[in-house]
C-alpha positions in Angstrom: 152.3 74.7 142.9 154.1 77.2 145.1 152.7 78.8 148.3 148.8 79.5 147.5 149.6 79.8 144.1 147.3 77.1 142.5 146.5 78.6 139.1 148.6 77.1 136.3 150.3 80.2 134.1 151.7 79.7 130.4 154.1 81.9 129.7 153.8 84.0 126.4 156.8 85.9 127.1 158.9 87.9 129.2 155.9 90.1 130.5 152.7 88.2 129.8 151.5 85.3 131.2 148.1 83.5 130.0 145.6 81.9 132.4 144.0 79.6 130.0 140.0 79.6 130.2 140.2 75.7 130.3 141.2 76.3 133.6 138.0 76.6 135.3 134.6 75.5 133.5 133.0 78.8 133.1 135.3 81.0 132.2 134.6 82.9 129.1 138.3 84.4 128.3 141.6 83.8 129.1 143.5 85.8 132.0 146.6 87.6 131.0 148.7 88.8 134.0 151.5 91.1 133.1 154.4 90.2 135.0 158.8 89.1 135.0 159.9 86.3 136.8 161.2 88.4 139.7 157.2 89.6 140.3 155.7 86.7 139.9 157.0 85.0 143.0 154.9 87.4 144.9 151.7 86.0 143.0 152.6 83.0 145.2 151.4 85.1 148.3 147.9 85.3 147.5 145.3 84.4 145.8 145.0 87.3 143.4 145.6 85.2 140.0 142.5 82.9 141.3 140.7 86.3 141.3 141.8 86.8 137.6 140.3 83.7 137.0 136.7 84.6 138.5 136.6 87.6 136.8 136.6 86.2 133.3 133.3 84.7 134.4 131.5 88.0 134.2 128.8 87.9 131.5 129.8 90.1 128.0 133.8 90.1 129.2 135.5 90.4 126.1 139.4 89.4 125.1 140.9 88.9 128.7 140.4 89.3 132.3 143.5 91.4 132.8 146.0 92.0 135.7 148.5 94.6 136.0 152.2 93.7 137.5 151.3 96.0 140.9 148.2 92.9 141.3 147.5 91.7 144.8 144.5 90.2 146.4 141.4 92.5 146.9 137.5 92.4 146.8 136.0 90.4 144.2 138.3 92.0 141.3 142.1 91.6 142.6 143.5 95.5 142.7 145.6 96.0 139.5 142.6 94.0 137.6 141.2 95.2 134.2 138.2 94.0 132.4 135.6 94.9 129.4 132.3 93.9 129.1 130.3 94.4 125.8 127.3 95.9 126.6 125.4 95.2 123.6 126.0 91.7 124.3 124.5 91.6 128.2 127.9 92.9 129.4 127.7 93.9 133.2 128.9 96.2 135.4 130.6 94.9 139.2 131.4 97.6 141.9 133.5 94.7 143.2 135.6 96.1 139.6 135.7 99.3 140.7 136.4 99.5 144.5 135.7 101.1 147.7 137.6 104.3 147.3 135.6 105.2 144.2 138.1 107.4 141.9 140.9 106.9 144.2 143.6 108.5 141.6 146.9 110.9 141.9 147.8 114.3 140.5 151.6 115.6 139.6 152.4 118.8 139.7 155.6 120.6 138.7 157.5 124.0 140.2 160.4 126.0 139.2 162.6 124.9 142.0 165.5 122.7 142.1 165.9 120.2 145.2 169.0 122.2 146.3 166.9 125.4 146.5 164.6 124.1 148.9 166.5 121.4 150.7 166.7 123.4 153.8 162.7 123.8 154.0 161.9 120.3 153.5 160.9 119.4 156.9 159.5 122.6 157.3 157.4 122.3 154.6 156.3 119.1 155.1 155.3 119.7 158.7 153.5 123.0 157.5 151.5 120.8 154.8 150.6 118.4 157.5 149.2 121.3 159.5 147.4 122.9 156.9 145.8 119.9 155.0 143.4 117.6 157.1 144.5 114.1 157.4 143.4 110.3 159.0 140.6 108.3 159.1 137.1 110.3 159.2 138.5 113.6 159.5 137.0 116.5 157.9 138.6 120.1 156.7 137.8 123.4 156.9 135.6 123.3 153.5 132.0 122.6 154.7 129.3 122.7 151.8 125.3 122.6 152.5 123.3 119.5 150.4 122.8 121.9 147.8 126.5 122.6 146.8 127.0 118.6 147.4 125.0 118.0 144.7 126.9 120.6 142.9 130.0 118.8 144.1 128.6 115.5 142.5 127.5 116.8 139.4 130.5 119.7 138.7 133.3 117.6 140.0 136.8 120.2 140.0 134.9 122.8 137.8 133.1 123.3 141.5 136.0 123.7 143.2 137.2 126.0 140.4 134.5 128.0 140.5 135.1 128.6 144.4 138.5 130.4 143.4 140.3 127.1 144.1 142.4 127.0 141.4 141.9 127.8 137.5 140.5 126.7 134.2 144.3 125.0 133.1 143.7 122.7 136.0 140.5 121.1 134.3 142.3 120.8 131.2 144.9 118.7 132.4 142.6 116.4 134.5 140.8 113.3 133.2 137.4 113.8 132.1 138.1 117.4 133.0 137.3 116.5 136.4 133.8 115.5 136.0 132.5 112.4 134.4 128.6 112.6 132.4 126.0 110.8 133.8 126.3 111.5 137.3 123.0 111.9 139.1 123.0 113.6 142.7 119.6 111.3 143.5 121.0 108.2 142.8 123.1 109.0 146.3 121.9 107.8 149.6 121.9 110.0 152.5 124.6 108.3 154.6 126.7 108.9 151.6 125.8 112.7 151.5 126.5 112.9 155.3 130.1 111.3 155.0 130.8 113.6 152.5 129.9 116.8 153.6 133.0 118.0 155.5 135.6 116.2 153.8 136.1 118.1 150.5 140.0 119.0 150.6 141.0 116.1 152.9 143.8 113.5 152.1 142.3 110.8 154.2 144.2 107.4 156.1 146.0 104.1 154.5 148.0 104.6 151.6 147.3 108.3 150.8 149.3 111.3 151.1 150.8 114.2 149.7 154.9 113.7 148.9 157.2 116.7 147.8 159.7 115.1 145.0 162.7 115.4 143.0 162.8 114.4 139.6 166.4 111.9 139.6 166.3 110.2 136.0 164.9 111.5 132.5 164.2 108.7 130.1 162.0 110.9 127.2 163.8 114.5 127.0 161.5 115.2 124.2 158.7 114.8 126.5 160.0 116.2 129.3 161.3 119.2 127.1 157.8 119.7 126.2 156.4 119.3 129.5 159.1 121.5 130.8 160.7 118.6 133.3 164.1 118.7 134.2 166.8 116.6 136.6 166.5 118.0 139.9 163.0 119.8 139.8 160.7 119.8 142.5 157.6 117.9 141.7 154.6 117.2 144.4 152.2 114.2 143.9 148.8 114.2 145.4 147.4 110.8 146.1 143.5 110.7 147.5 140.3 109.7 146.5 136.0 110.2 147.2 136.6 109.4 151.1 133.7 108.1 153.1 131.3 109.0 150.2 132.5 106.6 147.7 132.7 104.0 150.2 129.5 104.5 151.3 128.4 104.4 147.3 129.9 101.4 146.9 128.6 99.9 150.1 125.2 100.4 149.3 125.3 99.3 145.8 126.6 96.0 146.6 123.8 94.8 148.5 121.9 95.4 145.4 123.9 93.6 143.0 124.2 90.3 144.9 120.6 90.3 144.5 121.2 90.7 141.1 123.1 87.4 141.0 119.5 85.4 141.0 117.5 88.1 139.3 119.6 87.5 136.0 120.4 84.3 136.4 124.2 85.5 136.7 127.1 82.6 138.0 129.9 83.4 139.0 132.3 81.9 141.5 132.5 84.2 144.0 129.7 86.6 145.4 132.1 89.8 145.5 131.9 89.8 142.0 128.4 90.7 142.1 127.0 92.7 139.1 124.3 93.5 137.0 123.9 94.0 133.3 124.7 98.0 132.6 121.7 98.4 130.1 119.8 97.0 133.8 118.0 99.8 136.2 120.5 98.5 139.0 123.4 98.7 136.3 122.4 102.4 135.4 121.6 103.2 139.1 124.9 102.1 140.2 127.0 104.1 137.3 125.1 106.9 138.0 126.1 106.9 141.8 129.5 106.1 141.6 130.1 109.0 138.5 128.8 111.3 141.5 131.8 109.7 143.9 134.3 109.9 141.1 133.4 113.7 140.5 133.7 114.2 144.7 136.9 112.7 144.4 138.1 115.1 141.6 136.8 117.9 143.2 138.8 116.9 146.5 141.8 116.6 145.0 141.5 119.7 143.2 140.8 121.3 146.8 143.8 119.6 148.3 146.1 120.9 145.3 144.9 124.4 146.3 145.4 123.9 149.9 149.2 122.6 148.8 149.6 125.8 146.7 148.4 128.1 149.6 150.9 126.3 151.6 153.9 126.7 149.7 152.7 130.5 148.8 152.9 131.0 152.9 156.4 129.6 153.4 158.2 131.2 149.8 156.3 134.5 150.4 155.5 134.2 146.8 152.4 133.2 144.4 152.0 129.8 143.2 151.9 131.3 139.4 155.4 132.5 139.9 156.7 129.6 141.6 155.2 127.2 138.5 153.0 125.0 140.3 151.1 123.9 137.5 149.4 120.7 137.3 150.8 117.9 134.7 148.0 116.2 135.0 145.6 113.9 137.6 144.4 110.3 136.6 141.7 108.2 138.1 142.6 104.3 139.7 139.4 103.1 140.8 136.8 103.8 138.1 134.6 101.8 135.7 134.0 103.8 132.1 131.7 103.2 129.0 134.2 103.4 126.4 134.6 102.5 122.7 137.3 99.8 121.8 138.2 97.7 118.8 137.6 94.0 119.7 138.3 91.5 116.9 138.1 94.2 114.1 134.9 95.6 115.4 134.6 98.8 117.4 132.5 98.1 120.5 131.1 99.9 123.1 132.1 98.7 126.5 132.0 98.9 129.9 135.9 99.0 131.4 136.6 98.5 134.8 139.8 99.9 136.1 140.3 98.3 140.0 144.0 99.6 140.7 144.7 100.3 137.3 145.0 103.7 135.3 144.3 104.8 131.9 147.0 104.8 129.2 145.7 106.6 126.4 147.8 106.6 122.8 148.4 109.9 121.3 146.2 111.3 119.3 143.1 109.8 121.2 140.1 112.3 120.3 139.1 112.1 124.6 143.2 113.6 125.3 143.1 117.7 125.8 144.9 119.5 122.6 148.3 119.7 124.6 148.4 115.9 124.9 147.5 114.7 121.8 151.0 114.4 120.5 152.5 112.8 123.1 149.6 110.6 124.5 148.0 110.9 128.2 150.5 111.3 130.7 150.5 108.4 133.3 151.3 108.9 136.9 152.7 105.9 138.9 153.0 106.9 142.8 155.7 104.0 144.3 156.3 104.0 148.2 157.8 106.8 150.2 161.2 105.0 150.6 161.9 104.5 146.7 160.5 106.4 143.8 157.8 107.3 141.4 157.2 108.0 137.6 155.9 109.9 135.2 154.8 107.7 132.2 152.9 108.2 128.8 150.0 105.7 127.0 150.8 104.2 124.2 148.7 102.6 121.0 150.1 99.2 122.3 147.9 99.8 125.7 145.0 100.6 122.9 145.5 97.1 121.5 145.9 95.1 124.2 144.9 96.5 127.7 141.7 98.9 126.7 144.4 101.5 127.0 145.3 100.6 130.8 148.5 100.1 132.7 149.6 99.4 136.4 148.8 102.5 139.3 151.4 101.8 141.7 153.6 100.0 143.3 150.9 97.2 145.1 151.5 95.6 148.3 153.3 92.6 149.4 152.3 92.8 153.0 149.1 93.5 154.6 148.5 96.4 157.4 148.2 93.9 159.8 151.7 91.8 158.4 153.4 95.3 158.3 152.8 95.9 162.0 153.5 92.5 163.3 156.7 92.3 161.4 158.3 96.2 160.9 160.4 97.9 163.8 159.1 101.4 163.6 162.5 102.9 165.3 164.5 101.4 162.4 162.0 102.3 159.6 162.0 106.0 160.9 166.2 105.9 160.8 166.3 104.6 157.4 164.0 107.1 156.1 166.3 109.7 157.6 169.6 108.1 156.2 168.0 108.7 153.0 167.1 112.4 154.0 163.4 111.8 153.7 161.0 113.2 156.2 157.6 112.0 157.2 155.0 113.0 159.2 151.6 111.1 159.9 148.8 111.1 162.2 150.8 107.7 164.2 154.0 105.7 164.0 151.7 102.8 163.0 150.5 104.7 159.7 154.3 105.1 158.9 154.6 101.6 159.4 152.0 100.0 157.9 152.9 102.1 154.5 156.5 101.1 155.0 158.8 100.6 151.4 159.0 96.7 152.4 155.2 96.3 152.7 155.0 97.2 148.8 156.8 95.9 145.6 159.9 97.8 144.2 157.8 100.5 141.6 161.0 100.4 139.6 160.2 96.5 139.0 156.6 97.5 138.4 157.5 99.7 135.8 160.0 97.8 134.1 157.3 95.4 133.4 155.2 97.9 131.7 157.5 99.4 129.5 159.0 96.2 128.6 155.5 94.9 127.5 154.7 98.2 125.5 151.7 100.0 127.2 153.6 102.2 128.8 156.7 104.7 128.0 158.9 105.9 130.5 159.1 109.8 130.8 160.9 110.5 134.3 161.4 109.1 137.8 161.0 110.8 141.0 162.4 110.6 144.4 160.4 111.3 147.6 162.3 114.1 150.1 159.3 114.9 152.3 155.5 112.7 153.1 152.9 113.5 154.5 150.4 110.4 155.3 147.1 110.1 157.2 
């Protein structure tokens, strides 16, 4: 045992480590962590591996309790955790397997610009975007909606935004679930959640949410890059946000109900943060209906954020976003539970797949993918920290076989926000970013310190693992030019 890691991990190969179900009486399946020797050291800092073992207690869980290489301590599930439960066998849904920021996710836009064409405007762009896009804890925006409109957002998701003129139909085709998951019920959402959500459409939020101007600095699969219209030095834009206060409230409301379900359904889990209910129970259906509302709100939010970004670029460059080639590559969810069909031990089963700080990564040919991506597989967008890199990957058949079509979602924290504030010098950090020609604008210096590169794992190491394990395929890598944060 080193540090706080008490779980004995069995090495399967260079990318996979098993927690045998014999580790704890009550584990229904093994744990499986994707990592290499280098990243494994980060597991020594917290008890995320213990959480992987705890998730294995969930009724109906199949195959493995999984964790991606960006794993770190979270609420109930580790962040980076994936688990699927067999609905017909009493499988449960757990809000801790989704998280508070429901459908926190990321979208990637391309442009027709090369880095050298806009390098001298990066600072102007960053400051304009920071001015035009509301960001920060609890901050509202200019898009204010009535109760009836908010209900439509919860049902229609990104399509609502497009109907308001905030984008085009093509944007929906390039969004997971076309920007709205079916089965949302606005009546399942509390008045408090409605109140928190009515002024936050088109707002970035705080914490690790960001908008980043980037340039492609590495091509891995030239055939896919050519298909997507991506080239070395090309400017891209990444937007990372979620369901804001509405999603947080949905999670908070349902956790109280789920705690009562543990005794009601005779569910035994080693951590009350894993409170859950059978998917087919009234409480399970209620949570999923509300969670889907929050997920749809998040897709609408990111659609609005993209619209505001396009408008800012139009103003700075005096050109239409269409002429600037600001088309959406894809938008993916990170924190969500989905009802999906997967093959388990040779049989197709209907599963509730929890992805908590994990990204869907479906393989080429999957029927749920838009026609344009059926040949290459689902685009997977992996943001890093503001000082290093981000990635575009695609899903693989290996992911379908091993991880229910899932992969990592980012770099993964190694320092808490409070630890970062204690140990990182703000002046030094800002100078280091300036030396790399990275422009950062945030609501305060504390936010920049909390999100410092050294607070995160190196995303290059994380992506190396998922690519090595075959659960994702690298397409290209981006470097940051300018970042806004809440």
